[in-house]
C-alpha positions as CSV (number, residue, x, y, z in Angstrom):
1,M,47.6,-48.2,29.8
2,A,44.6,-46.6,27.5
3,K,45.1,-45.8,24.3
4,V,44.1,-42.1,23.3
5,T,42.7,-41.2,20.1
6,F,42.9,-37.5,19.1
7,I,39.3,-36.2,17.8
8,D,39.5,-33.0,16.7
9,P,36.3,-30.7,17.4
10,I,36.8,-28.4,14.0
11,D,35.8,-31.1,11.4
12,T,35.6,-28.9,8.5
13,L,37.2,-25.5,9.3
14,S,40.1,-24.5,7.2
15,G,42.4,-21.3,7.3
16,K,42.8,-19.1,9.9
17,I,40.3,-18.3,12.6
18,A,41.5,-14.6,12.9
19,R,43.4,-12.4,10.8
20,R,46.7,-12.3,13.0
21,H,46.0,-15.6,14.3
22,R,49.4,-17.9,14.4
23,T,47.6,-21.3,13.8
24,T,46.4,-22.2,10.6
25,Y,43.8,-25.2,10.6
26,Y,43.8,-27.4,7.5
27,V,41.5,-30.4,6.6
28,R,43.3,-32.7,4.0
29,S,41.2,-34.2,1.4
30,A,43.4,-35.7,-1.1
31,A,43.9,-39.3,-1.4
32,T,46.8,-40.5,0.3
33,S,48.8,-44.0,1.2
34,N,49.8,-42.7,4.5
35,E,47.7,-44.5,7.0
36,D,48.6,-41.6,9.8
37,M,47.3,-39.1,7.5
38,L,44.1,-41.2,6.5
39,D,43.6,-41.4,10.5
40,N,43.6,-37.8,11.4
41,P,43.0,-35.7,8.0
42,C,42.7,-32.4,10.2
43,Y,45.9,-30.9,11.5
44,T,47.2,-27.3,12.4
45,S,50.2,-25.0,11.5
46,A,51.7,-22.6,13.7
47,R,54.3,-19.9,12.3
48,N,56.5,-18.1,14.3
49,P,55.6,-14.4,13.9
50,K,59.1,-13.3,15.3
51,K,61.2,-15.2,12.9
52,K,62.7,-12.9,10.0
53,V,64.2,-14.3,7.1
54,R,66.3,-11.8,5.0
55,L,66.2,-12.0,1.4
56,T,69.1,-12.9,-0.4
57,A,70.7,-10.5,-2.9
58,G,69.4,-12.6,-5.6
59,Q,66.0,-13.1,-4.2
60,M,65.7,-9.3,-4.1
61,S,66.9,-8.7,-7.4
62,W,64.3,-11.4,-8.7
63,N,61.6,-9.5,-6.9
64,Q,62.6,-6.2,-8.6
65,I,62.6,-7.6,-12.1
66,F,59.3,-9.8,-11.4
67,K,57.5,-6.2,-10.3
68,E,58.6,-4.5,-13.6
69,I,57.5,-7.3,-15.6
70,C,54.2,-7.2,-14.0
71,A,53.9,-3.7,-14.4
72,T,54.9,-3.5,-18.1
73,T,52.7,-6.6,-18.7
74,R,49.7,-4.4,-17.5
75,E,50.6,-1.6,-19.2
76,R,50.9,-3.7,-22.9
77,M,47.8,-5.7,-22.3
78,M,46.1,-2.1,-21.7
79,D,47.5,-0.3,-24.7
80,P,45.2,-0.4,-27.8
81,N,48.2,-0.2,-30.0
82,Y,49.2,-3.9,-29.0
83,I,46.2,-5.5,-28.1
84,A,45.3,-6.7,-31.6
85,Q,48.6,-7.5,-32.7
86,D,49.3,-9.7,-29.3
87,Q,46.2,-11.4,-29.6
88,V,46.7,-12.8,-33.3
89,A,50.0,-13.9,-32.0
90,F,48.8,-15.4,-29.1
91,R,46.2,-17.6,-31.1
92,S,49.0,-18.7,-33.4
93,Q,51.1,-20.4,-30.8
94,T,50.2,-23.5,-28.8
95,K,53.1,-23.1,-25.9
96,F,51.0,-20.5,-23.6
97,Q,47.8,-21.4,-21.9
98,T,46.4,-17.7,-21.1
99,Y,46.8,-14.5,-23.2
100,Y,48.2,-13.1,-19.9
101,Q,51.2,-15.9,-19.9
102,Y,51.9,-14.9,-23.3
103,V,52.1,-11.4,-23.0
104,W,54.1,-11.8,-19.6
105,N,56.5,-14.0,-21.2
106,L,56.9,-11.3,-23.8
107,M,57.4,-8.8,-21.2
108,R,60.2,-11.0,-19.4
109,Q,62.0,-11.6,-22.5
110,E,61.9,-7.6,-22.9
111,V,63.0,-6.4,-19.4
112,E,65.6,-9.4,-19.0
113,G,67.1,-8.5,-22.4
114,K,68.0,-4.9,-21.3
């Protein structure tokens, strides 16, 4: 019997073809030791749009907390009363890489401390 080798006609396309399309095309470019992946770097993934997974109560509560943290972070970063004070404090620390991360974590402590 002849050996069939799959040759993907879409070598460099990645992402969805259409907005509501179920199939997503990927091109694997990372180095890997898995020979099957090296033989075929192109693969597809199809999602099931009919599958609806309900969030747990813990996930829903975290989503609400996260939403509140993000909103208060945006407000604080636009408030001229806090900008200078936060930037000085951000420059004096080394834990956070970006100013946004620093302010976001300040707001997280404030929101979760309520």
